[in-house]
N, CA, C and O of each residue as an XYZ file, in Angstrom:
748
protein
N       6.180     14.264     16.838
C       6.544     12.792     17.069
C       5.685     12.117     15.826
O       4.464     11.969     15.889
N       6.474     11.736     14.709
C       6.036     10.877     13.668
C       5.612      9.678     14.091
O       6.499      9.167     14.774
N       4.437      8.829     13.980
C       3.724      7.667     14.282
C       3.246      7.047     12.650
O       2.422      7.512     11.863
N       4.048      5.938     12.547
C       3.647      5.157     11.044
C       2.442      4.245     11.650
O       2.624      3.564     12.659
N       1.277      4.279     11.006
C       0.080      3.448     11.922
C       0.312      2.302     10.753
O      -0.530      2.171      9.864
N       1.473      1.496     10.800
C       1.419      0.344     10.001
C       2.287     -0.698     10.175
O       3.471     -0.367     10.245
N       1.998     -2.041     10.279
C       3.068     -3.286     10.766
C       4.154     -3.385      9.662
O       5.283     -3.870      9.736
N       3.561     -2.840      8.690
C       4.117     -3.052      6.891
C       6.136     -3.324      7.049
O       6.775     -2.384      7.522
N       6.652     -4.197      6.758
C       8.217     -3.923      7.170
C       8.581     -2.977      5.648
O       9.522     -2.183      5.648
N       7.965     -3.127      4.769
C       8.657     -2.389      3.657
C       8.037     -0.750      3.560
O       8.611      0.128      2.915
N       6.575     -0.510      4.443
C       6.598      0.984      4.542
C       7.569      1.402      5.512
O       8.047      2.518      5.307
N       8.065      0.636      6.740
C       9.229      0.939      7.659
C      10.586      1.029      6.925
O      11.406      1.912      7.172
N      10.751      0.144      6.089
C      12.056      0.461      5.330
C      12.287      1.786      4.446
O      13.230      2.577      4.486
N      10.820      1.788      3.413
C      11.112      3.154      2.708
C      11.349      4.302      3.525
O      12.331      5.003      3.282
N      10.315      4.676      4.775
C      10.432      5.643      5.429
C      12.092      5.818      6.071
O      12.788      6.833      6.032
N      12.334      4.869      6.483
C      13.977      4.808      6.811
C      15.114      5.204      6.309
O      16.089      5.730      6.847
N      14.850      4.833      4.976
C      15.707      4.945      3.785
C      15.618      6.487      3.558
O      16.662      7.115      3.382
N      14.432      7.110      3.556
C      14.187      8.326      3.197
C      14.684      9.326      4.396
O      14.546     10.548      4.427
N      15.212      8.599      5.237
C      15.416      9.446      6.585
C      14.278     10.466      7.504
O      14.507     11.446      8.212
N      13.262      9.927      7.231
C      12.487      9.896      8.672
C      12.603      9.096      9.708
O      12.964      7.920      9.655
N      12.210      9.888     10.970
C      12.610      9.487     12.282
C      10.914      9.153     12.780
O       9.965      9.935     12.745
N      10.936      7.963     13.160
C       9.176      7.701     13.667
C       9.336      6.609     14.557
O      10.413      6.042     14.741
N       8.247      6.306     15.118
C       7.714      5.036     15.632
C       6.703      4.294     14.814
O       6.233      4.709     13.754
N       6.330      2.857     15.554
C       5.314      2.134     14.701
C       4.288      2.095     15.699
O       4.621      2.054     16.884
N       2.925      2.103     15.324
C       1.845      1.554     16.082
C       1.163      1.167     15.260
O       0.778      2.086     14.536
N       0.607     -0.278     14.852
C       0.025     -0.638     13.759
C      -1.777     -0.393     14.053
O      -2.286     -0.843     15.079
N      -2.292      0.081     13.402
C      -3.721      0.083     13.329
C      -4.690     -1.268     13.088
O      -4.214     -2.056     12.272
N      -5.476     -1.502     13.447
C      -6.462     -2.780     13.493
C      -7.591     -2.568     13.195
O      -8.523     -2.535     13.998
N      -7.673     -2.382     11.925
C      -9.116     -2.006     11.354
C      -9.588     -3.278     10.153
O      -8.753     -4.017      9.633
N     -10.712     -3.327      9.929
C     -11.318     -4.050      9.187
C     -10.992     -3.704      7.642
O     -10.995     -2.511      7.340
N     -10.761     -4.489      6.824
C      -9.751     -3.745      5.651
C     -10.689     -4.346      4.753
O     -10.116     -4.892      3.811
N     -12.221     -4.453      4.718
C     -12.699     -4.800      3.517
C     -13.538     -3.501      2.752
O     -14.040     -2.522      3.304
N     -13.516     -3.773      1.581
C     -14.215     -2.691      0.565
C     -15.457     -2.793      0.561
O     -15.943     -3.854      0.169
N     -16.328     -1.698      1.004
C     -17.694     -1.283      0.653
C     -18.281     -2.001     -0.720
O     -17.552     -2.201     -1.692
N     -19.785     -2.393     -0.685
C     -20.018     -2.674     -2.195
C     -20.130     -1.457     -2.945
O     -20.652     -0.415     -2.549
N     -19.479     -1.719     -4.310
C     -19.479     -0.741     -5.268
C     -18.323      0.603     -5.019
O     -18.166      1.594     -5.732
N     -17.625      0.234     -3.775
C     -16.257      1.646     -3.464
C     -15.522      1.265     -4.602
O     -15.133      0.181     -5.036
N     -15.396      2.874     -5.116
C     -13.934      3.011     -6.022
C     -12.777      2.483     -5.325
O     -12.740      2.452     -4.095
N     -11.862      2.080     -6.033
C     -10.591      1.948     -5.231
C      -9.863      2.903     -4.662
O      -9.175      2.635     -3.678
N      -9.906      4.246     -5.228
C      -9.389      5.044     -4.394
C      -9.943      5.372     -3.591
O      -9.328      5.325     -2.526
N     -11.603      5.977     -3.513
C     -11.849      6.264     -2.263
C     -11.753      4.874     -1.085
O     -11.911      4.999      0.129
N     -11.478      3.674     -1.756
C     -11.190      2.393     -0.716
C     -10.062      2.742     -0.007
O     -10.196      2.838      1.213
N      -8.851      2.980     -0.551
C      -7.456      2.960      0.057
C      -7.717      4.299      0.684
O      -7.510      4.193      1.893
N      -8.153      5.732      0.301
C      -7.871      6.732      1.267
C      -8.534      6.704      2.285
O      -8.120      7.412      3.203
N      -9.724      5.940      2.504
C     -10.691      5.982      3.520
C      -9.741      4.561      4.544
O      -9.420      4.848      5.697
N      -9.519      3.674      4.201
C      -8.307      2.838      4.978
C      -7.290      3.510      5.686
O      -6.963      3.203      6.832
N      -6.707      4.555      4.930
C      -5.255      5.405      5.295
C      -5.919      6.216      6.504
O      -5.580      6.123      7.684
N      -7.023      7.103      5.936
C      -7.515      7.866      7.049
C      -7.802      6.724      8.121
O      -6.863      6.268      8.774
N      -8.876      6.346      8.268
C      -9.179      5.243      9.498
C      -7.921      4.657     10.114
O      -7.891      4.779     11.338
N      -7.097      4.179      9.681
C      -5.682      3.933     10.377
C      -5.265      4.696     11.008
O      -5.126      4.388     12.191
N      -4.832      6.119     10.562
C      -4.219      6.940     11.297
C      -5.290      7.832     12.191
O      -4.744      8.690     12.885
N      -6.501      7.770     12.266
C      -7.541      8.176     12.870
C      -7.215      7.663     14.316
O      -6.891      8.250     15.348
N      -7.463      6.090     13.940
C      -7.632      5.204     15.187
C      -5.954      5.419     15.823
O      -5.854      5.612     17.035
N      -4.929      5.385     15.138
C      -3.805      5.375     16.304
C      -3.313      7.030     16.925
O      -2.506      7.367     17.791
N      -4.123      7.720     16.121
C      -4.373      9.174     16.679
C      -4.899      9.054     18.073
O      -4.150      9.117     19.048
N      -6.187      8.881     18.164
C      -7.209      8.561     19.029
C      -6.407      8.005     19.804
O      -6.481      8.621     20.867
N      -5.554      7.051     19.899
C      -5.208      5.993     20.810
C      -3.963      6.815     21.739
O      -3.807      6.697     22.954
N      -3.071      7.741     20.723
C      -1.937      7.930     21.379
C      -1.931      9.497     21.530
O      -0.992      9.790     22.271
N      -2.612     10.616     21.117
C      -3.017     11.545     21.263
C      -2.870     12.074     22.302
O      -2.520     13.253     22.245
N      -3.068     11.452     23.670
C      -3.034     12.054     25.231
C      -1.426     11.705     25.412
O      -0.968     12.381     26.333
N      -0.458     10.864     24.813
C       0.486     10.399     24.826
C       1.772     11.668     24.524
O       2.650     12.031     25.307
N       1.530     12.098     23.271
C       2.288     12.560     22.365
C       1.743     14.107     22.506
O       0.517     14.213     22.496
N       2.373     15.106     22.613
C       1.081     16.384     22.512
C       1.741     17.009     20.768
O       1.096     17.866     20.164
N       2.784     16.544     20.298
C       3.114     16.828     19.085
C       3.064     15.636     18.186
O       3.928     15.297     17.377
N       1.984     15.079     18.434
C       1.864     13.917     17.729
C       1.454     14.220     16.027
O       0.682     15.121     15.697
N       2.052     13.393     15.163
C       1.645     13.480     13.653
C       1.573     11.553     13.529
O       2.374     10.706     13.924
N       0.073     11.406     12.715
C       0.160     10.404     12.639
C       0.114      9.943     11.307
O      -0.775     10.508     10.670
N       0.897      8.939     10.526
C       0.773      8.531      8.823
C      -0.032      7.102      8.902
O       0.358      6.083      9.473
N      -1.160      7.277      8.236
C      -1.808      5.994      7.651
C      -1.885      6.075      6.244
O      -2.210      7.029      5.538
N      -1.391      4.446      5.817
C      -1.435      4.325      4.393
C      -1.706      3.138      3.968
O      -1.025      2.246      4.475
N      -2.873      2.676      2.813
C      -3.079      1.803      2.597
C      -3.128      1.352      0.491
O      -3.632      2.059     -0.382
N      -2.472      0.096      0.321
C      -1.968     -0.105     -1.095
C      -3.070     -0.901     -1.476
O      -3.343     -1.810     -0.692
N      -3.859     -0.769     -2.609
C      -4.193     -1.914     -3.639
C      -4.117     -2.225     -5.022
O      -3.804     -1.388     -5.869
N      -4.388     -3.368     -5.263
C      -4.280     -3.378     -7.175
C      -5.835     -3.621     -7.761
O      -6.820     -4.291     -7.452
N      -5.504     -2.810     -8.634
C      -6.688     -2.743     -9.197
C      -6.721     -2.922    -10.881
O      -5.903     -2.291    -11.550
N      -7.795     -3.894    -11.590
C      -7.589     -4.311    -12.740
C      -9.182     -3.913    -13.326
O     -10.158     -4.382    -12.741
N      -9.298     -3.297    -14.144
C     -10.212     -3.250    -14.775
C     -11.711     -2.248    -13.513
O     -12.933     -2.394    -13.509
N     -10.936     -1.460    -12.774
C     -11.602     -0.846    -11.780
C     -12.121     -1.772    -10.582
O     -12.901     -1.429     -9.693
N     -11.448     -3.162    -10.774
C     -11.664     -4.214     -9.496
C     -10.616     -4.240     -8.541
O      -9.458     -4.082     -8.929
N     -10.874     -4.421     -7.332
C      -9.876     -4.462     -6.118
C      -9.035     -5.428     -6.138
O      -9.637     -6.258     -5.456
N      -8.015     -5.934     -6.455
C      -7.493     -6.902     -5.945
C      -6.469     -7.136     -4.906
O      -5.292     -7.324     -5.212
N      -6.935     -7.128     -3.546
C      -6.470     -7.138     -2.277
C      -4.985     -8.253     -2.098
O      -4.090     -8.634     -2.853
N      -5.403     -8.499     -0.487
C      -3.940     -9.496     -0.385
C      -4.919    -10.887     -0.752
O      -6.144    -10.951     -0.648
N      -3.877    -12.081     -1.260
C      -4.881    -13.202     -1.322
C      -5.054    -14.063     -0.202
O      -4.284    -14.201      0.749
N      -6.472    -14.800     -0.473
C      -6.693    -15.335      0.817
C      -5.690    -16.521      0.857
O      -5.143    -16.854      1.908
N      -5.487    -17.099     -0.242
C      -4.842    -18.652     -0.242
C      -3.855    -18.692     -1.498
O      -3.605    -17.744     -2.243
N      -3.367    -19.943     -1.572
C      -2.477    -19.964     -2.406
C      -3.258    -20.375     -4.127
O      -2.658    -20.478     -5.197
N      -4.547    -20.515     -3.894
C      -5.506    -20.572     -5.096
C      -5.682    -19.091     -5.751
O      -5.621    -18.729     -6.926
N      -5.931    -18.347     -4.505
C      -6.624    -16.857     -4.642
C      -5.281    -16.112     -5.063
O      -5.411    -15.067     -5.701
N      -3.818    -16.631     -4.713
C      -2.889    -15.861     -5.335
C      -3.002    -16.138     -7.222
O      -3.063    -15.325     -8.145
N      -2.994    -17.536     -7.206
C      -3.130    -18.034     -8.320
C      -3.613    -17.275     -9.610
O      -3.138    -16.909    -10.685
N      -5.064    -17.225     -8.788
C      -5.884    -16.275     -9.524
C      -5.625    -14.944    -10.278
O      -5.660    -14.628    -11.467
N      -5.297    -14.162     -8.905
C      -4.678    -12.737     -9.400
C      -3.689    -12.566    -10.317
O      -3.663    -11.668    -11.159
N      -2.631    -13.671    -10.116
C      -1.467    -13.772    -11.126
C      -1.869    -14.109    -12.463
O      -1.113    -13.765    -13.372
N      -3.073    -14.808    -12.778
C      -3.660    -15.278    -14.106
C      -4.058    -13.935    -14.329
O      -3.441    -13.288    -15.175
N      -5.155    -13.328    -13.595
C      -5.712    -11.827    -14.034
C      -4.698    -10.751    -14.722
O      -4.864    -10.249    -15.834
N      -3.596    -10.494    -13.818
C      -2.354     -9.995    -14.429
C      -1.487     -9.985    -15.139
O      -0.633     -9.129    -15.369
N      -1.721    -11.274    -15.662
C      -0.580    -11.647    -16.591
C      -0.891    -11.128    -17.962
O      -1.893    -11.612    -18.487
N      -0.273    -10.308    -18.580
C      -0.241     -9.987    -20.049
C      -0.806     -8.840    -20.158
O      -1.022     -8.458    -21.308
N      -1.245     -7.880    -18.927
C      -1.905     -6.935    -18.883
C      -0.777     -5.643    -17.989
O       0.327     -5.812    -17.471
N      -1.586     -4.451    -18.105
C      -1.137     -3.523    -17.306
C      -2.307     -3.030    -16.392
O      -3.407     -2.758    -16.873
N      -2.037     -2.925    -15.082
C      -3.135     -2.644    -13.956
C      -2.672     -1.753    -13.599
O      -1.581     -1.420    -14.062
N      -3.413     -0.870    -12.466
C      -2.942      0.032    -11.479
C      -2.734     -0.488     -9.938
O      -3.270     -1.465     -9.415
N      -1.734      0.510     -9.312
C      -1.131      0.132     -8.108
C      -1.675      1.601     -7.433
O      -1.348      2.720     -7.827
N      -2.609      1.281     -6.291
C      -3.273      2.816     -5.739
C      -2.531      2.878     -4.269
O      -2.378      1.767     -3.762
N      -2.116      3.836     -3.611
C      -2.008      3.897     -2.477
C      -2.659      5.128     -1.961
O      -2.573      6.246     -2.468
N      -3.402      4.753     -0.758
C      -3.864      5.919     -0.191
C      -3.062      6.462      1.074
O      -2.562      5.611      1.810
N      -2.901      7.787      1.384
C      -1.939      8.534      2.346
C      -3.062      9.336      3.377
O      -4.137      9.801      2.997
N      -2.553      9.372      4.711
C      -3.186     10.028      5.831
C      -2.301     10.708      6.459
O      -1.329     10.009      6.745
N      -2.209     11.942      6.850
C      -1.135     12.482      8.013
C      -1.948     13.706      8.774
O      -2.138     14.892      8.506
N      -2.384     12.708     10.005
C      -3.109     13.570     10.930
C      -2.444     14.112     12.095
O      -1.626     13.502     12.783
N      -2.908     15.474     12.298
C      -2.027     16.218     13.522
C      -3.411     16.406     14.625
O      -4.368     15.637     14.705
N      -3.202     17.556     15.353
C      -4.355     17.766     16.622
C      -5.351     18.468     15.588
O      -6.578     18.376     15.569
N      -4.383     19.312     14.590
C      -5.397     20.592     14.065
C      -5.738     20.238     12.370
O      -6.787     20.495     11.779
N      -4.921     19.796     11.999
C      -4.943     19.354     10.413
C      -5.175     17.523     10.006
O      -4.840     16.609     10.761
N      -5.653     17.398      8.997
C      -5.805     16.210      8.178
C      -5.496     16.386      6.833
O      -6.295     17.065      6.188
N      -4.494     15.919      6.241
C      -4.304     15.604      4.872
C      -4.450     14.015      4.254
O      -3.939     12.972      4.661
N      -5.098     14.198      3.434
C      -5.354     12.795      2.774
C      -5.294     12.657      1.226
O      -6.159     13.311      0.644
N      -4.622     12.086      0.605
C      -3.837     11.772     -1.155
C      -4.040     10.468     -1.451
O      -4.286      9.617     -0.596
N      -3.928     10.204     -2.937
C      -3.849      9.145     -3.490
C      -2.455      9.388     -4.167
O      -2.027     10.498     -4.485
N      -1.768      8.116     -4.354
C      -0.840      7.823     -5.537
C      -1.310      6.833     -6.518
O      -1.754      5.768     -6.088
N      -1.259      7.089     -7.976
C      -1.750      5.956     -8.584
C      -0.431      5.736     -9.991
O      -0.030      6.598    -10.772
N      -0.089      4.508     -9.910
C       1.026      3.882    -10.500
C       0.680      2.719    -11.781
O       0.312      1.605    -11.408
N       0.777      2.935    -12.992
C       0.424      1.924    -13.905
C       1.698      0.625    -13.798
O       2.896      0.907    -13.825
N       1.400     -0.187    -13.728
C       2.355     -1.426    -14.038
C       2.257     -2.610    -15.040
O       1.380     -3.472    -14.980
N       2.969     -2.576    -15.706
C       2.818     -3.289    -16.924
C       3.513     -4.822    -16.938
O       4.707     -5.006    -17.178
N       2.398     -6.051    -16.590
C       2.881     -7.641    -16.669
C       3.287     -8.236    -17.956
O       2.488     -8.172    -18.891
N       4.314     -8.748    -18.102
C       4.735     -9.806    -18.784
C       3.413    -11.131    -18.507
O       2.943    -11.474    -17.422
N       3.004    -11.763    -20.148
C       2.380    -12.950    -19.723
C       3.492    -14.035    -19.041
O       4.688    -14.239    -19.249
N       2.130    -14.843    -17.789
C       3.407    -15.716    -17.245
C       2.791    -17.228    -17.864
O       1.845    -17.255    -18.651
N       3.135    -17.834    -17.621
C       3.100    -19.194    -17.459
C       2.708    -19.761    -16.427
O       3.041    -19.238    -15.364
N       1.819    -21.098    -16.388
C       1.435    -21.868    -15.411
C       2.446    -21.784    -14.408
O       2.485    -21.055    -13.417
N       3.384    -22.772    -14.875
C       4.783    -23.125    -14.117
C       5.425    -21.937    -12.975
O       5.608    -22.007    -11.760
N       5.730    -20.539    -14.245
C       6.126    -19.506    -13.420
C       4.945    -18.964    -12.202
O       5.448    -18.634    -11.128
N       3.949    -18.896    -12.278
C       3.001    -18.827    -11.457
C       3.297    -19.631    -10.185
O       3.634    -19.166     -9.097
N       3.067    -21.237    -10.591
C       3.133    -21.789     -9.280
C       4.617    -21.596     -8.572
O       4.698    -21.340     -7.371
N       5.524    -21.708     -9.226
C       6.967    -21.470     -8.637
C       6.917    -20.468     -8.212
O       7.550    -20.471     -7.157
N       6.232    -18.896     -8.559
C       6.640    -18.308     -7.586
C       5.719    -18.541     -6.411
O       6.078    -18.503     -5.234
N       4.329    -18.818     -6.904
C       3.763    -18.893     -4.947
C       4.369    -19.946     -4.087
O       3.871    -20.164     -2.983
N       5.559    -20.719     -4.566
C       6.041    -21.598     -3.676
C       6.773    -20.561     -2.941
O       6.546    -20.438     -1.738
N       7.653    -19.779     -3.542
C       8.219    -18.813     -3.009
C       7.828    -18.285     -1.481
O       8.688    -17.954     -0.665
N       6.246    -18.253     -1.192
C       5.618    -17.486     -0.197
C       5.818    -15.938     -0.156
O       5.879    -15.255      0.866
N       5.906    -15.512     -1.425
C       6.137    -13.975     -1.298
C       4.775    -13.425     -1.640
O       4.360    -12.421     -1.061
N       4.065    -14.045     -2.559
C       2.662    -13.291     -2.875
C       1.621    -13.011     -1.719
O       0.704    -12.190     -1.717
N       2.090    -14.119     -0.500
C       1.119    -14.217      0.410
C       0.396    -12.968      1.204
O      -0.773    -12.974      1.591
N       1.133    -12.133      1.327
C       0.956    -10.852      2.535
C       0.831     -9.688      1.368
O       0.852     -8.576      1.895
N       0.715     -9.635      0.016
C       0.581     -8.746     -1.028
C      -0.243     -8.343     -1.741
O      -0.665     -9.165     -2.555
N      -0.898     -6.811     -1.779
C      -2.077     -6.960     -2.529
C      -1.332     -7.409     -4.205
O      -0.187     -7.458     -4.653
N      -2.711     -7.673     -4.738
C      -2.075     -8.393     -6.318
C      -1.617     -9.729     -5.908
O      -1.898    -10.646     -6.679
N      -1.044     -9.974     -4.971
C      -0.236    -11.470     -5.069
C       1.061    -10.729     -5.738
O       0.697    -10.606     -6.908
N       1.998    -10.328     -5.669
C       3.377     -9.901     -5.951
C       4.004     -8.893     -5.122
O       3.423     -8.072     -4.411
N       5.216     -9.036     -5.284
C       6.081     -7.584     -4.975
C       7.255     -7.263     -5.887
O       8.242     -7.992     -5.985
N       6.990     -5.547     -6.879
C       7.899     -5.604     -7.309
C       9.331     -5.571     -7.014
O      10.273     -5.662     -7.802
N       9.332     -5.442     -5.893
C      11.002     -5.384     -5.361
C      11.272     -7.045     -4.806
O      11.982     -7.234     -3.818
N      10.711     -8.053     -5.456
C      11.146     -9.170     -5.522
C      10.980     -9.996     -6.566
O      10.811     -9.459     -7.661
N      10.986    -11.323     -6.495
C      11.047    -12.171     -7.526
C       9.851    -11.640     -8.633
O      10.089    -11.786     -9.832
N       8.889    -11.178     -8.309
C       7.911    -10.753     -9.435
C       8.694     -9.616    -10.664
O       8.286     -9.492    -11.819
N      10.047     -8.770     -9.988
C      10.289     -7.604    -10.963
C      10.836     -8.012    -11.978
O      11.236     -7.158    -12.769
N      11.047     -9.505    -12.311
C      11.200    -10.273    -13.588
C      10.393    -10.247    -14.847
O      10.633    -10.492    -16.029
N       9.177     -9.796    -14.049
C       7.922    -10.059    -15.624
C       7.683     -8.301    -15.612
O       7.166     -8.010    -16.690
N       7.871     -7.171    -14.833
C       7.834     -6.008    -15.062
C       8.363     -5.186    -15.809
O       9.288     -4.590    -15.256
N       8.131     -4.828    -17.071
C       8.971     -4.560    -18.173
C       8.984     -2.704    -17.911
O       9.871     -1.893    -18.178
N       7.815     -2.528    -17.379
C       7.703     -0.903    -17.463
C       6.399     -0.409    -16.690
O       5.246     -0.838    -16.746
N       6.985      0.688    -15.911
C       5.772      1.341    -14.952
C       5.540      2.749    -15.300
O       6.453      3.267    -15.943
N       4.610      3.426    -15.046
C       4.525      4.708    -15.281
C       3.711      5.194    -13.966
O       2.503      5.008    -13.814
N       4.541      5.832    -13.061
C       4.461      6.276    -12.098
C       5.348      6.465    -10.748
O       6.509      6.732    -11.057
N       5.164      6.410     -9.461
C       6.242      6.433     -8.663
C       6.388      4.627     -8.248
O       5.426      3.960     -7.868
N       7.725      4.107     -8.416
C       7.998      2.981     -8.140
C       7.389      2.534     -6.410
O       6.744      1.550     -6.052
N       7.930      3.748     -5.588
C       7.615      3.523     -4.163
C       6.136      2.999     -4.052
O       5.783      2.024     -3.388
N       5.359      3.783     -4.791
C       4.234      3.484     -4.521
C       3.534      2.114     -4.565
O       2.476      1.785     -4.029
N       4.431      1.345     -5.381
C       3.863     -0.036     -5.692
C       4.672     -1.204     -4.797
O       4.380     -2.382     -4.589
N       5.854     -0.358     -4.338
C       6.231     -1.172     -2.939
C       5.380     -1.128     -1.776
O       5.406     -2.020     -0.928
N       4.436      0.133     -1.688
C       3.701      0.398     -0.710
C       3.812      1.775      0.235
O       3.118      2.079      1.205
N       4.556      2.265     -0.177
C       4.530      4.155      0.398
C       4.927      4.741     -0.751
O       5.709      4.030     -1.383
N       4.606      6.052     -1.385
C       4.885      7.101     -2.309
C       5.725      7.998     -1.323
O       5.151      8.879     -0.684
N       6.858      7.818     -1.213
C       7.465      8.843     -0.535
C       7.560     10.082     -0.888
O       7.885     10.955     -0.083
N       7.299     10.309     -2.094
C       7.486     12.028     -2.474
C       6.336     12.532     -2.204
O       6.245     13.759     -2.153
N       5.376     11.845     -2.007
C       3.771     12.270     -1.322
C       3.580     12.550     -0.068
O       3.003     13.528      0.408
N       4.179     11.489      0.566
C       4.294     11.557      1.946
C       5.361     12.278      2.263
O       5.570     12.146      3.469
N       6.086     12.933      1.790
C       6.966     14.409      2.191
C       6.362     15.335      2.157
O       6.442     16.283      2.937
N       5.523     15.194      1.074
C       5.019     16.548      0.315
C       3.736     17.114      1.600
O       3.440     18.218      2.058
N       3.184     15.555      1.853
C       1.901     16.567      3.177
C       2.544     16.723      4.198
O       2.287     17.731      4.856
N       3.688     15.710      4.730
C       4.395     16.128      5.824
C       4.799     17.556      5.910
O       4.554     18.222      6.916
N       5.316     17.961      5.033
C       5.653     19.717      4.617
C       4.472     20.447      4.566
O       4.473     21.544      5.125
N       3.378     20.030      3.962
C       2.288     20.959      4.106
C       1.520     21.315      5.319
O       0.576     22.096      5.442
N       2.234     20.443      6.344
C       1.776     20.467      8.116
C       2.241     21.490      8.641
O       1.426     22.174      9.261
N       3.781     22.001      8.591
C       4.574     22.629      9.113
C       4.677     24.189      8.994
O       5.566     24.797      9.592
């Protein structure tokens, strides 16, 4: 039994598109980075904590339980840009990303009764230069509100991204090929 430890509709959609059968049991853990924490260490720690929390909660219910946890962040100059707190924060993040290349990092953890696998995927994303009007109009769509870095590559922001280097699905929120590889390694 595969369980996704996330309420993310994007992760649900990606796993479904890839043909996985699973249940959803979101983990509720604090997602604040530790002082000075490296972005890769941050997302892998959160992915593992999410998977561990759900595994501990459900392990008595499912004897063949496998839990998948994931966390995605955007980094620029090694600074973590999480989900914006409000519209002003979203505008700040979009101004930082404007005209620059940043990294999207997703940590993935897969846990069974006998194994734990943790990994991360990194994708470089290039942004065009954004005008203040484009930033205001984009924020007005509501799309940035629950997205790391205040944008969704699969949404309106796609028009500002001429190039990525790495896994597109990682930028959406779940590097499917990495997940499939980790799940296969546990069989």
